[in-house]
Phi, psi and omega in degrees: 000140177263130184280139156246284158229096186301139179212115192243284185229145184265101186237100173234012177295322191248115176306143182306315182295337175287321174309311183300321181297325186259000178237017181303108184296345182264359183229122177295117179291139181248334182261157173255141171297175178248125180290169187301341175265006176097344180284158178294139172268131193273027179216144177227033176229158183287316181285149183284151170292164178245036179280330177229156171219146181282143174256315189212139171247128170250101191255118173253124175234134177229103177263147176249111185276005169268306186273352180051054169218180178206159176236162184204168176208130180226139171244126183240116177273117183243151178253128178262128185255346178211136183304136186197159170245002180234141173243124177249129172214187189258145176200134180220128180053030180242134175273113176267120183257340183214132174225125181224163177237126181250133171263107196291332182291311191255004176070012193271127173249136179229147175289153175249131178285130182257128171236135186251147176223082196293330178305326180253010179053042184233155168231153182238130180253120185255128177263142172290326185261158169287130178279122186268143180301128183098338178278164193234129186230168176229128174272132169237121181231139173254144178207170178210153176198168175271149174297136183296148181262356177268209178244020187223166186072212171256113191240161180261126173243149180231158170214158182246128179286165184298343177265005184094356183286134175267126177244151182253139173237147171243129186219172184243152158210110192251345180276134005268325201227035184241010172296325181293342174283341179257327175199152181296129186203166172274093198262059178229151184290332183278350174281063181285147174206181175263146172234137172246112188251139167230140186231122174265138185208167170279169187302316193284358182247160165241165171235154184226145175221191178291334185242173187291155179282124174286314184198165172234129176256141171266128186249175171290165178069030174071021181253151177238149178234117175268126176244125190255147182301158175291135180285172173281175183287116193207164181281160189291323181295000178253358177291136184215149166199153184224133167238125193198177171253033179299151166256166187217152168234152187221160169210168183249140171291169176299333176261025179077008180279132176280122182246133176225148173238134187248145176198163175308150180313315184285353181245006185293332181287357177262001190270349192298315190285329172296320179300312184299314183299313183300323173301303187303316193281333175297316184293316175305307183301322180302315179291313191293312179283354184052027175227113184297143178307123196271357180264159174284338186221157171225111184253140172241120186240136181259116184258131185305323184232117188212118191268331175269188182283321181185168180222138192269026176321133187294113185084352178210077179286146182235151188219158164291155175305316185286353180265359190224324187272134178220142173237112183303336184274336194239340181266155184274166171303313178300327173301307175309303190296306193292324175297311177306314182289325177293316174296319173308312180302306184295327180278337164305323183288345176299336171264292186277098187123310183268303177294308179245123187236144173306143176291322175209162191299347179291337174254031174308328180302335176301327177279301195277322173303315179292318180297320178291316185298315180290344172304311181293307179302318182296297180306326175301327174278310191288330189218066184301337176294342183278344172057046184298328184302338172302334189250359183296317182309320180300326173301324179290318178299318183291322179295319189294330185300320181280321181286355175279351184255157178305326181286355182290177189218153175299159171307314173264105192233135176308131166218151185235302187275165176304323176295311172302324180293316183294331178296343182283348181271065189229181186300332184287317187288324184274300189274324174297311180308314173299322187286317181287331175294324179289324173295315180302315179299321179289324182291317178276339189092146185294333175300300183294328171301318183292313178306325179286320178287331171294313184299320187289323172291324176285326178297322193242025176301130180061028174233178172246150190227162172238166182318310188301323179302325174292313188301315180300318179295329176276351178271142181050042185298355176269003176256123184284140177251013174094346182268324184225045185292323186285339175291328190270344174303130174079359179300116180307331185292341178286347178249004185290325187294344176271357177278144177245046182286199176300345176277000192304321184305322183245010175235338183255328186282332182230157172292130185283121179255083180301323176302309180306313186291312188286337181288335172299337181262344183248342181254001165224147184278165179091194178202160184270148164257118178267123180260126184248122171234114180265123172237096184076236172273352191267126179248110172275134189238136174214158182225150173204166180292138180268125183211126178272086182199159168279343191270093186283353174298331184281000182252344195293326191269351186272129180225136173237164169260114190251114188275096181283138166233156184205149169234157180231172172299333177276341181199129174262015166291132183284128174253156194234148178202123183266108180275114184245348181239173181299319182224154181195168182230134161243165176236138184264157182286343178205167180281149185231150183282335181203159177221138187232111176265166186055066195288132180062018176059039181280345176252160176265068177200162178240158186242138168245131179250121183273178176067224182270008184310308184294316181298321180299320180287315172305322178291318174304313176298322181297318187263333174200078181305331190285351179298327171265156182285166183290332176283324172292328172299305178306321183285335171288325175293315175304303183308309193299312184285337170298319185282338171296320182294334176251017177075014179273338183224140174291148180299324189290334176288320177292318178298321175304320180298320190292337179303338177290336190303330177300354172246003186280147176223355184276152189285319189291308173301321182293310183296319185289332168301309174304313183299330181271329183271325182302313178307327178304307181287336178297323178295317179297317178308310180292348171259354178069035178266082195288322186288309183298320180298324181290320189292320181288321173299320179299317179302309181299312186291326174294327181294325185258355194303317181292325178293315183297313182302326186285347188290135172267158181262062181220183175254023180294163166097178171293170175298320177300316180299315180299313194286323173303312178304316182290324173295315185289324184282316176312302185309313187295322183288315180294332181270004174081019187290118193304313183297325182291312181298329182294304185293319179301316176300318176296321183287319175301321184288323176294311181302317188287326175293336180276007184061033178071018180268335178297134182281121178253154174300129187301321189282349182250000190294331185291314180302311185299311183293326180288331173280328175298318183292002179289338186253146180305322187289313180300316189302310191289329176295312178311299185302331177287323174294327174296323181278338184276330197291142170264000185251109193305319185300319175297316180293327185292321185292313186295314181307309176311308189293330180297326182283351187272343187295153175275002182275088182310318182298328174291327180282332174295308177309317182290332175288312175304313186290331174292334173286324177291321175080014179268317183270319176237127184301136179303330182304335189258008176308309183291328176301305182305314180298313181290329180286321172300321181300325181284352183277118179304335173264001184226358187307326181291332171299326178291323182291315176305317178302303182306312179293313181295333189245014180312305183301322184291320183291321183275357167271328178282319186240131180297142179307323185269006189282155172296333179301312178294319184294317184305311187288316182303312184282321185294315183295318189255355193277007179240019176270153184210020183246156179293331181287318175291327174298321179291325176296318182291316181297318178305305182293308183298323181299330180284346178289157172262167182304329182282344182254006175116009186301328186260017178297152180286329179296335180288321174298316183295325177299311181293318179298327182297310177300313177308313183296314180297329178287317177299320190287316188289322174307319191269327189248353183302310178306313180298319185294318179298315180293321178298316185290332181286320179290324188252344182289323176287329178294312180295322184298334190259004182257136177267134173257000000 
């Protein structure tokens, strides 16, 4: 699943503290709970028993898009592994009206007693006769439920036509634990089965499911029944069906797979780009994984209401409209990049996640980390013009922000209940997972890594896996196991271990143990800071956990196997060294002027240089910054400010490093410079420190003034150049840079005079709209165009620009309307709230809105979801006063377990404020002094 703001299942039935009570994994439950009718419920664990397993589901679903409910019938063929009279499976908010058991051997049908235990979202089916080991039976259940009003299960979505008519769509979102909201099932990823789906609908609708439609039967009363082919063996969370009036366009892949894009009728003309991208990407994965895509079709559907970015349902991937729809005349360079990456993510899941699935949600990263990683591998080949390699490093920085806190968790973490499962869909599972895979790929070589993952997929197709299965497949990749012999013959990686090159430290001296190495990255949270001290040819190394905390006891027991890479002034050939102990020494062939570790940020660690190390690198950047790659320059900027946070580097040294940015032109170092400097003045905005705030903004503007003024107001250039232009002009206009405001004002006035019909360069529209949104009249005009537009990319840019306005009453109204969901879709609420929280005129409104509407928010968005986490952390992460810390602790401390008191995002929010307080206490005087020295000097310098 591609996160936007993830929203999966609404679980507030059981308080979190009760989940903990009944699922303590260290304690064997002895008592049994009481079912909803007062009888004892015959199972007392959150996880289902393995006494029976499903083999096949025959599922009939009949939604009514007028009454907004549905009925269903399911036949589940089960195999018995242990004599029993009870069958435990999942069901939530479903009324079961008839339950029967068919003995397939004797043809005997008997009624089943149904007991419900809502706290576990389980039902027990009680048989009069004993179900014998080895026998196969069929469960038959009739059921009914309402279409969900949320974004999970089988839910209602609506859209408005250009004529103002509201139409209803019914769609599914089952990951991680919401298939049970649509039909009774064994809703755990290891209970794989085949599914035969039938859907009843009215004539004006079509239906879609995972497999191609076999036939349509005409029924009485104007109904039709679409019958779909049987699926391959798969998990329940991958089942999908849609009833809608969508239209489609189609193409066929090189291997004969029909690929179609579905969208609402008036937007189908925006589907061509996604279709072409999907064809290229599916063909790439077919070849890369050496496993043909196993289904005859792949549909991509744009759903009007969709909480996450996209979902990998096998054969029917679903997306936000913004994640799929593209118009060459209306969409920006960032739209093109984003849509391609989202499609790449979901199609990668067709192998990683669908074909091979994690055994349980504790190893979610095997799905999501791989899909995130493969986005970059695939798009780099299929769309080289998008230059995706520029952006991978930013994902590692984002993961480190979370992973640097005490509240972080290992990539592989025990989870039991649905709230805990949903909290796993975070930056650690996605971005850290991808970054450690990239580090391993660089460590093993790309060829060996590819051979290993192909072996992994072939060994475990249609099965479930754990961490160790992956490591075993990546160990001894040159030894054929019969599955991939042809792929390994002649592989250069098979000869590498005999080499005694710079890799000797980690390949020749010891037997390579991938499992031992990678478990230091997956079974413990956090990441290391490697300290480097150079004395002549000797380089002394040491490692410790990087942690933003006063509690140093949390760092002492951590140890990683760190695949170090480095270059020096004497050689730009990448050298390698595996650091397996707390301290070690390496020797250079000669003394050097400078040394740079973690080349291109290929490793998930940061580096501190003792002695003159930082001064040497700062001097290098000042005199010839292009000696280092743009990724190395960006990583130095990030690392310097990370080290300031833990007292390893003085602030003035990090700020000295930024001075070179006046000569920088590449997107990653420039945007990383903004990422480190902008939060500094954001801290001051929220303290109302006007003079220092303005000085800091002035410094940033002067630093990039030359680059900003060089930008043309066009869509010319590469994707990276166009995205950088959009970024710089938006910053300059919001900050009030006169040349930028002047041009943007002229363009906005012309656009407004044309009633929005004039074509603007897409990459500059955010800057133009943000200037237009400054006035009441301009803001209202923009919002009218937002309501009218059928182009999701234009709507997104207008929405963003509206949140930059200083008209705070408009921003309060915007948040309220997002909650209502009529004028602004509720799926966009988390984005709107966090955007308002960044506005210097309205940030307090966002915090007040979060507190005042907390109960409503947790009803709309599940407690464990990324939506809630996004708002909690986003709204609070720039506060830095003890008063705000007390206010945050007071509000979050007033919550009960069932309203979120134990959420990890609350711990993160409090930690962030504590860290900001420590930072300001220590560094504010240094910042004032440095700005006083350098701002005037920089202002008078011509670049």
